[in-house]
C-alpha positions as a Markdown table, in Angstrom:
| # | Residue | x | y | z |
|---|---|---|---|---|
| 1 | Met | 14.5 | 4.2 | -42.7 |
| 2 | Lys | 14.6 | 1.2 | -40.5 |
| 3 | Ala | 14.7 | 0.8 | -36.7 |
| 4 | Leu | 15.1 | -2.0 | -34.3 |
| 5 | Val | 13.3 | -2.1 | -30.9 |
| 6 | Leu | 14.9 | -4.4 | -28.3 |
| 7 | Cys | 12.1 | -5.4 | -25.9 |
| 8 | Ala | 13.3 | -8.7 | -24.5 |
| 9 | Gly | 13.1 | -8.2 | -20.8 |
| 10 | Gly | 10.5 | -7.8 | -18.1 |
| 11 | Gly | 7.1 | -9.4 | -18.1 |
| 12 | Ile | 3.9 | -9.3 | -20.2 |
| 13 | Gly | 3.0 | -5.9 | -18.9 |
| 14 | Asp | 6.4 | -4.3 | -19.6 |
| 15 | Val | 6.3 | -5.5 | -23.2 |
| 16 | Leu | 2.7 | -4.4 | -23.7 |
| 17 | Leu | 3.4 | -1.0 | -22.2 |
| 18 | Ala | 6.1 | -0.5 | -24.8 |
| 19 | Thr | 3.7 | -0.7 | -27.7 |
| 20 | Pro | 2.9 | 3.1 | -27.7 |
| 21 | Leu | 6.6 | 3.7 | -28.2 |
| 22 | Met | 6.6 | 1.3 | -31.1 |
| 23 | Arg | 3.6 | 3.0 | -32.6 |
| 24 | Ala | 5.4 | 6.3 | -32.3 |
| 25 | Leu | 8.6 | 5.0 | -33.9 |
| 26 | Gly | 6.4 | 3.5 | -36.7 |
| 27 | Thr | 5.5 | 7.0 | -37.8 |
| 28 | Arg | 9.0 | 7.5 | -39.0 |
| 29 | Tyr | 10.7 | 4.0 | -39.3 |
| 30 | Glu | 10.1 | 0.6 | -40.8 |
| 31 | Leu | 10.1 | -1.2 | -37.5 |
| 32 | Val | 11.4 | -4.6 | -36.3 |
| 33 | Ala | 11.1 | -5.8 | -32.7 |
| 34 | Leu | 13.5 | -8.2 | -30.9 |
| 35 | Thr | 11.8 | -9.9 | -28.0 |
| 36 | Ala | 11.9 | -13.0 | -25.8 |
| 37 | Pro | 10.1 | -16.2 | -27.0 |
| 38 | Ala | 7.5 | -15.8 | -24.2 |
| 39 | His | 6.5 | -12.3 | -25.4 |
| 40 | Arg | 6.3 | -13.0 | -29.1 |
| 41 | Glu | 2.5 | -13.5 | -28.8 |
| 42 | Ile | 2.1 | -9.9 | -27.7 |
| 43 | Leu | 4.2 | -8.3 | -30.4 |
| 44 | Ala | 3.3 | -10.6 | -33.4 |
| 45 | Arg | -0.2 | -9.0 | -33.5 |
| 46 | Gln | 1.0 | -5.4 | -33.5 |
| 47 | Pro | 0.3 | -3.7 | -36.9 |
| 48 | Met | 3.2 | -1.2 | -36.6 |
| 49 | Leu | 5.8 | -4.0 | -36.7 |
| 50 | Ala | 7.1 | -5.2 | -40.0 |
| 51 | Glu | 8.8 | -8.2 | -38.3 |
| 52 | Val | 9.2 | -9.7 | -34.8 |
| 53 | Trp | 12.5 | -11.5 | -34.1 |
| 54 | Thr | 12.9 | -13.9 | -31.2 |
| 55 | Asp | 16.0 | -13.7 | -29.0 |
| 56 | Asp | 17.4 | -17.1 | -29.3 |
| 57 | Gly | 20.2 | -16.4 | -26.8 |
| 58 | Arg | 23.1 | -16.5 | -29.3 |
| 59 | Leu | 24.8 | -13.1 | -29.0 |
| 60 | Gly | 27.1 | -13.5 | -32.0 |
| 61 | Gly | 24.4 | -14.7 | -34.3 |
| 62 | Leu | 22.0 | -11.9 | -33.2 |
| 63 | Ala | 24.6 | -9.3 | -33.7 |
| 64 | Arg | 25.4 | -10.5 | -37.2 |
| 65 | Arg | 21.6 | -10.6 | -38.1 |
| 66 | Ile | 21.2 | -7.0 | -36.8 |
| 67 | Arg | 24.3 | -5.9 | -38.8 |
| 68 | Ala | 23.0 | -7.5 | -42.0 |
| 69 | Ala | 19.6 | -5.7 | -41.7 |
| 70 | Ala | 21.4 | -2.3 | -41.8 |
| 71 | Phe | 19.2 | -0.6 | -39.2 |
| 72 | Asp | 19.4 | 3.2 | -39.0 |
| 73 | Ala | 18.5 | 3.2 | -35.3 |
| 74 | Ala | 18.0 | 1.0 | -32.4 |
| 75 | Val | 16.0 | 1.6 | -29.2 |
| 76 | Val | 16.5 | -0.5 | -26.1 |
| 77 | Thr | 13.4 | -0.4 | -23.8 |
| 78 | Trp | 14.7 | -2.9 | -21.3 |
| 79 | Ala | 18.4 | -2.2 | -20.9 |
| 80 | Thr | 20.9 | -4.7 | -19.7 |
| 81 | Ser | 24.6 | -5.0 | -20.5 |
| 82 | Arg | 23.6 | -7.6 | -23.1 |
| 83 | Ser | 20.9 | -5.6 | -24.8 |
| 84 | Ala | 23.1 | -2.5 | -24.9 |
| 85 | Trp | 25.9 | -4.4 | -26.4 |
| 86 | Leu | 23.9 | -6.0 | -29.3 |
| 87 | Pro | 23.2 | -2.8 | -31.4 |
| 88 | Phe | 26.7 | -1.5 | -30.5 |
| 89 | Ala | 28.4 | -4.6 | -31.8 |
| 90 | Ala | 26.2 | -4.6 | -34.9 |
| 91 | Gly | 27.2 | -1.1 | -35.8 |
| 92 | Val | 23.8 | 0.5 | -35.6 |
| 93 | Pro | 24.7 | 4.2 | -36.0 |
| 94 | Val | 22.0 | 5.7 | -33.7 |
| 95 | Arg | 21.4 | 3.8 | -30.4 |
| 96 | Val | 18.9 | 5.0 | -27.8 |
| 97 | Gly | 18.9 | 3.7 | -24.2 |
| 98 | Gln | 18.9 | 4.5 | -20.6 |
| 99 | Ala | 21.4 | 6.9 | -19.1 |
| 100 | Arg | 23.2 | 6.6 | -15.8 |
| 101 | Arg | 24.2 | 3.0 | -16.2 |
| 102 | Leu | 27.6 | 1.3 | -16.6 |
| 103 | Tyr | 26.6 | 0.2 | -20.1 |
| 104 | Ser | 25.2 | 3.6 | -21.1 |
| 105 | Ala | 28.3 | 4.6 | -22.9 |
| 106 | Leu | 27.3 | 2.1 | -25.6 |
| 107 | Phe | 24.3 | 4.3 | -26.5 |
| 108 | Thr | 24.6 | 7.4 | -28.7 |
| 109 | Glu | 21.4 | 8.9 | -27.2 |
| 110 | Arg | 21.0 | 8.5 | -23.4 |
| 111 | Val | 17.6 | 9.1 | -21.8 |
| 112 | Ile | 17.3 | 9.8 | -18.1 |
| 113 | Val | 14.3 | 7.8 | -16.7 |
| 114 | Arg | 12.1 | 10.3 | -15.0 |
| 115 | Ser | 11.9 | 8.4 | -11.7 |
| 116 | Glu | 15.6 | 9.0 | -11.3 |
| 117 | Leu | 14.8 | 12.7 | -11.0 |
| 118 | Gly | 12.2 | 12.0 | -8.4 |
| 119 | Asp | 9.1 | 11.6 | -10.6 |
| 120 | Arg | 6.9 | 8.8 | -9.1 |
| 121 | Thr | 3.7 | 9.5 | -10.9 |
| 122 | Thr | 4.3 | 9.7 | -14.7 |
| 123 | His | 3.0 | 6.6 | -16.3 |
| 124 | Trp | 5.6 | 4.1 | -17.7 |
| 125 | Thr | 4.2 | 4.5 | -21.2 |
| 126 | Gln | 5.1 | 8.1 | -21.2 |
| 127 | Ile | 8.6 | 7.4 | -19.8 |
| 128 | Leu | 9.2 | 4.9 | -22.6 |
| 129 | Leu | 7.9 | 7.5 | -25.1 |
| 130 | Asp | 10.8 | 9.7 | -24.0 |
| 131 | Phe | 13.0 | 7.2 | -25.9 |
| 132 | Gly | 11.1 | 7.9 | -29.1 |
| 133 | Arg | 11.0 | 11.6 | -28.6 |
| 134 | Val | 14.8 | 11.9 | -28.8 |
| 135 | Leu | 14.3 | 10.6 | -32.4 |
| 136 | Gly | 11.5 | 13.0 | -33.1 |
| 137 | Cys | 8.8 | 10.3 | -32.7 |
| 138 | Asp | 5.7 | 10.7 | -30.6 |
| 139 | Val | 2.0 | 9.9 | -30.4 |
| 140 | Ala | -1.0 | 11.6 | -28.8 |
| 141 | Asp | -2.6 | 8.3 | -27.7 |
| 142 | Gly | -0.3 | 6.6 | -25.2 |
| 143 | Ala | -2.6 | 3.6 | -24.5 |
| 144 | Pro | -1.2 | 0.2 | -25.3 |
| 145 | Gly | -2.8 | -1.9 | -28.1 |
| 146 | Phe | -3.7 | -5.6 | -28.1 |
| 147 | Pro | -5.5 | -6.5 | -31.4 |
| 148 | Leu | -7.5 | -9.7 | -31.2 |
| 149 | Arg | -7.9 | -12.4 | -33.9 |
| 150 | Ala | -11.1 | -14.0 | -35.0 |
| 151 | Asp | -9.9 | -17.4 | -33.9 |
| 152 | Glu | -9.2 | -16.1 | -30.4 |
| 153 | Arg | -12.7 | -14.7 | -30.2 |
| 154 | Ala | -14.2 | -18.0 | -31.4 |
| 155 | Glu | -12.2 | -20.0 | -28.8 |
| 156 | Ala | -13.4 | -17.7 | -26.0 |
| 157 | Glu | -17.0 | -18.2 | -27.1 |
| 158 | Arg | -16.4 | -22.0 | -27.2 |
| 159 | Leu | -15.0 | -22.0 | -23.7 |
| 160 | Leu | -17.8 | -20.0 | -22.3 |
| 161 | Ser | -20.4 | -22.1 | -24.1 |
| 162 | Glu | -19.0 | -25.4 | -22.9 |
| 163 | Arg | -19.1 | -24.3 | -19.3 |
| 164 | Gly | -22.5 | -22.9 | -19.5 |
| 165 | Ile | -21.4 | -19.3 | -18.8 |
| 166 | Val | -23.9 | -16.8 | -20.0 |
| 167 | Glu | -23.3 | -13.2 | -20.4 |
| 168 | Pro | -22.9 | -10.8 | -18.7 |
| 169 | Phe | -20.1 | -12.3 | -16.6 |
| 170 | Val | -17.3 | -10.9 | -14.5 |
| 171 | Leu | -13.7 | -12.0 | -15.0 |
| 172 | Leu | -11.3 | -12.2 | -12.0 |
| 173 | His | -7.6 | -12.6 | -12.3 |
| 174 | Pro | -6.5 | -13.2 | -8.7 |
| 175 | Thr | -2.7 | -13.6 | -9.1 |
| 176 | Arg | 0.3 | -11.8 | -10.4 |
| 177 | Ala | 3.5 | -13.3 | -11.9 |
| 178 | Ile | 5.2 | -13.7 | -8.6 |
| 179 | Ala | 2.4 | -16.0 | -7.4 |
| 180 | Ser | 3.6 | -18.9 | -9.5 |
| 181 | Thr | 7.0 | -18.9 | -7.7 |
| 182 | Arg | 5.6 | -18.6 | -4.2 |
| 183 | Arg | 3.9 | -21.3 | -2.3 |
| 184 | Arg | 2.4 | -18.8 | 0.2 |
| 185 | Trp | 0.3 | -16.8 | -2.2 |
| 186 | Pro | -2.9 | -16.3 | -0.1 |
| 187 | Val | -6.3 | -17.6 | -1.2 |
| 188 | Ala | -8.4 | -16.1 | 1.6 |
| 189 | Gly | -8.5 | -12.6 | 0.2 |
| 190 | Pro | -9.1 | -13.4 | -3.4 |
| 191 | Leu | -11.8 | -16.0 | -2.3 |
| 192 | Ala | -13.6 | -13.3 | -0.3 |
| 193 | Leu | -13.4 | -11.0 | -3.3 |
| 194 | Ala | -14.8 | -13.8 | -5.6 |
| 195 | Arg | -17.7 | -14.3 | -3.3 |
| 196 | Gly | -18.3 | -10.6 | -3.0 |
| 197 | Leu | -18.2 | -10.1 | -6.8 |
| 198 | Arg | -20.8 | -12.8 | -7.3 |
| 199 | Glu | -23.1 | -11.4 | -4.6 |
| 200 | Ala | -22.7 | -7.7 | -5.6 |
| 201 | Thr | -23.1 | -8.2 | -9.4 |
| 202 | Gly | -25.4 | -11.2 | -9.6 |
| 203 | His | -23.3 | -12.3 | -12.6 |
| 204 | Pro | -21.4 | -15.6 | -13.2 |
| 205 | Leu | -17.7 | -15.3 | -12.3 |
| 206 | Val | -14.9 | -16.7 | -14.4 |
| 207 | Val | -11.5 | -17.0 | -12.7 |
| 208 | Ser | -8.4 | -16.8 | -14.9 |
| 209 | Gly | -4.7 | -17.6 | -14.5 |
| 210 | Thr | -1.8 | -19.4 | -16.0 |
| 211 | Ala | -1.2 | -23.1 | -15.8 |
| 212 | Ala | 1.1 | -22.4 | -12.8 |
| 213 | Asp | -1.8 | -20.6 | -11.1 |
| 214 | Ala | -4.4 | -23.3 | -11.8 |
| 215 | Glu | -4.4 | -24.8 | -8.3 |
| 216 | Ile | -5.1 | -21.4 | -6.7 |
| 217 | Ala | -7.7 | -20.4 | -9.3 |
| 218 | Glu | -9.5 | -23.7 | -9.1 |
| 219 | Arg | -9.7 | -23.5 | -5.3 |
| 220 | Ile | -11.1 | -19.9 | -5.6 |
| 221 | Ala | -13.6 | -21.0 | -8.2 |
| 222 | Arg | -14.7 | -24.1 | -6.4 |
| 223 | Asp | -15.3 | -22.4 | -3.1 |
| 224 | Ser | -17.1 | -19.4 | -4.6 |
| 225 | Gly | -19.3 | -21.3 | -7.0 |
| 226 | Ser | -17.5 | -20.0 | -10.0 |
| 227 | Val | -15.7 | -21.4 | -13.0 |
| 228 | Ser | -11.9 | -21.5 | -13.5 |
| 229 | Leu | -10.3 | -21.2 | -16.9 |
| 230 | Ala | -6.7 | -21.0 | -15.5 |
| 231 | Gly | -4.2 | -22.7 | -17.8 |
| 232 | Lys | -6.9 | -23.2 | -20.5 |
| 233 | Thr | -6.3 | -20.0 | -22.6 |
| 234 | Ser | -3.6 | -18.3 | -24.5 |
| 235 | Leu | -3.0 | -14.7 | -23.8 |
| 236 | Gly | -5.0 | -13.8 | -26.9 |
| 237 | Val | -8.0 | -15.9 | -25.8 |
| 238 | Phe | -7.8 | -14.3 | -22.3 |
| 239 | Gly | -8.0 | -11.0 | -24.1 |
| 240 | Ala | -11.1 | -12.2 | -26.0 |
| 241 | Leu | -12.7 | -13.3 | -22.7 |
| 242 | Ala | -11.9 | -9.9 | -21.2 |
| 243 | Glu | -13.4 | -8.1 | -24.2 |
| 244 | Arg | -16.7 | -10.0 | -23.6 |
| 245 | Ala | -16.7 | -9.5 | -19.8 |
| 246 | Arg | -19.0 | -7.1 | -18.0 |
| 247 | Ala | -15.9 | -6.2 | -16.0 |
| 248 | Val | -12.4 | -7.5 | -15.3 |
| 249 | Val | -11.0 | -7.3 | -11.7 |
| 250 | Ala | -7.3 | -8.1 | -11.6 |
| 251 | Met | -4.3 | -8.0 | -9.4 |
| 252 | Asp | -1.5 | -5.7 | -10.8 |
| 253 | Ser | -0.3 | -8.0 | -13.6 |
| 254 | Gly | 0.2 | -8.4 | -17.4 |
| 255 | Pro | -3.3 | -9.8 | -17.9 |
| 256 | Met | -4.7 | -6.7 | -16.2 |
| 257 | His | -3.0 | -4.6 | -18.9 |
| 258 | Val | -4.3 | -6.8 | -21.6 |
| 259 | Ala | -7.8 | -6.5 | -20.4 |
| 260 | Ala | -7.6 | -2.7 | -20.4 |
| 261 | Ala | -6.0 | -2.7 | -23.8 |
| 262 | Val | -8.9 | -4.6 | -25.4 |
| 263 | Gly | -11.3 | -2.1 | -23.9 |
| 264 | Ala | -12.8 | -4.1 | -21.0 |
| 265 | Pro | -13.9 | -2.1 | -17.9 |
| 266 | Thr | -10.9 | -3.0 | -15.8 |
| 267 | Ile | -10.0 | -2.6 | -12.1 |
| 268 | Gly | -6.4 | -3.0 | -11.1 |
| 269 | Ile | -5.7 | -4.0 | -7.5 |
| 270 | Tyr | -2.4 | -2.7 | -6.1 |
| 271 | Ala | -2.1 | -4.5 | -2.8 |
| 272 | Leu | 1.4 | -3.7 | -1.6 |
| 273 | Gln | 2.4 | -0.3 | -0.3 |
| 274 | Ser | 5.5 | -0.5 | -2.5 |
| 275 | Asp | 3.3 | -0.8 | -5.7 |
| 276 | Glu | 3.1 | 2.3 | -7.8 |
| 277 | Pro | -0.4 | 2.5 | -9.3 |
| 278 | Asp | 0.2 | 5.9 | -10.9 |
| 279 | Arg | 3.0 | 4.5 | -12.9 |
| 280 | Trp | 1.6 | 1.1 | -13.7 |
| 281 | Ala | -2.1 | 1.8 | -13.9 |
| 282 | Pro | -4.2 | 0.0 | -16.6 |
| 283 | Leu | -4.8 | 2.3 | -19.5 |
| 284 | Gly | -8.0 | 2.0 | -21.5 |
| 285 | Arg | -11.4 | 3.5 | -22.1 |
| 286 | Asn | -12.8 | 2.6 | -18.7 |
| 287 | Thr | -10.3 | 1.7 | -15.9 |
| 288 | Ala | -9.8 | 2.3 | -12.2 |
| 289 | Val | -7.3 | 1.3 | -9.6 |
| 290 | Val | -7.6 | 0.3 | -5.9 |
| 291 | Arg | -4.6 | 1.5 | -3.9 |
| 292 | Ala | -3.0 | -0.3 | -1.0 |
| 293 | Thr | -4.4 | 0.1 | 2.5 |
| 294 | Tyr | -2.7 | -2.7 | 4.3 |
| 295 | Pro | 0.2 | -1.5 | 6.5 |
| 296 | Cys | 3.1 | -3.3 | 4.8 |
| 297 | Pro | 6.5 | -3.0 | 6.4 |
| 298 | Ala | 8.7 | -0.5 | 4.5 |
| 299 | Arg | 11.1 | -3.3 | 3.4 |
| 300 | His | 8.4 | -5.4 | 1.8 |
| 301 | Arg | 8.5 | -5.6 | -2.0 |
| 302 | Lys | 6.8 | -8.1 | -4.3 |
| 303 | Glu | 10.1 | -9.9 | -4.8 |
| 304 | Thr | 10.8 | -10.2 | -1.1 |
| 305 | Cys | 7.5 | -10.2 | 0.7 |
| 306 | Pro | 7.4 | -13.3 | 2.9 |
| 307 | Asp | 3.6 | -13.8 | 3.2 |
| 308 | Phe | 1.6 | -11.3 | 1.0 |
| 309 | Ala | -0.6 | -10.5 | 4.0 |
| 310 | Cys | -2.0 | -7.6 | 2.0 |
| 311 | Val | -3.5 | -10.0 | -0.5 |
| 312 | Ala | -4.9 | -12.2 | 2.3 |
| 313 | Ser | -6.5 | -9.0 | 3.7 |
| 314 | Leu | -7.9 | -7.4 | 0.5 |
| 315 | Asp | -10.3 | -4.6 | 1.2 |
| 316 | Val | -13.3 | -6.3 | -0.6 |
| 317 | Pro | -15.9 | -3.6 | 0.2 |
| 318 | Arg | -13.6 | -0.9 | -1.3 |
| 319 | Ile | -13.0 | -3.0 | -4.5 |
| 320 | Leu | -16.7 | -3.6 | -4.9 |
| 321 | Ala | -17.4 | 0.1 | -4.4 |
| 322 | Thr | -14.8 | 0.9 | -7.1 |
| 323 | Leu | -16.4 | -1.6 | -9.4 |
| 324 | Gly | -19.8 | -0.1 | -8.9 |
| 325 | Gly | -18.5 | 3.4 | -9.7 |
| 326 | Leu | -16.7 | 2.1 | -12.8 |
| 327 | Leu | -19.8 | 0.3 | -14.2 |
| 328 | Gly | -22.0 | 3.3 | -13.3 |
| 329 | Ala | -19.8 | 5.7 | -15.2 |
| 330 | Arg | -19.8 | 3.3 | -18.1 |
| 331 | Ala | -23.6 | 3.2 | -18.1 |
| 332 | Glu | -23.8 | 7.0 | -18.1 |
| 333 | Ala | -21.2 | 7.6 | -20.8 |
| 334 | Pro | -22.5 | 8.6 | -24.2 |
| 335 | Pro | -22.2 | 5.9 | -26.9 |
| 336 | Ala | -18.9 | 5.8 | -28.9 |
| 337 | Arg | -19.3 | 7.3 | -32.4 |
């Protein structure tokens, strides 16, 4: 049997957190994913997928392609009117998607997202696995996967070597996606954290980020005596850097989830009171979260916050204490067999 997973919305983290669902569906179906061009890099490496299609924006052409492939089922992980309409128009007989929406009538199997029943703590991977469970598909391991290629590991080694970075080193990702669209993303808090990480660990510090984050990352690196690789890596090469790092300290972001998925000791920083670390925590062998302490006004969300004062006022001592606990636990853990 064949199934299509429509996973074209959200950000890097949203797509990566859908990979356990895809792994579950792959136990029963030959699986194809439809995703946005920006997310193809995440899914093209996933072994449970027979193919990855890119959403080119043409509704009619996509519907015809889906119809021609004769899928037995379709699962929509990021539902919109458009993504709900596509498998319906293509005549896919079993269509799984979110309940309680205007477009939900287009699905044959409607799943109520647990948060709509008041659940604020179940991890998003488990919520997405509910979409597979209605088709009899599940997995015991709900952690996302991000397999790395040999060329990505080689490029990470080259970047470190060219900049004289010796291991062990710490990797800091001081931004989240919203930072590239806001001119007021604070530097003071992440800079204090960068200095604290260098002093507390005694290790070199590498600052990461996208090309849009480069100005912020380079300022943090320059003023903390660190090295910036912002804008110089693909997502896969970032994952290879994280794999080699002594630890990764990151704002709640897609790269944070990538670091955890490759097995790096990872700390996720959830600065806003409106963040939900239980739901969006990094999942991996050795991870921890630092919860918000700054008294954000109730109306502040990441999309509407005017100043991100919580980021400017990061609780550096608490982050460093969490890192110490994480690395101490790793040192005491028995070796993997």
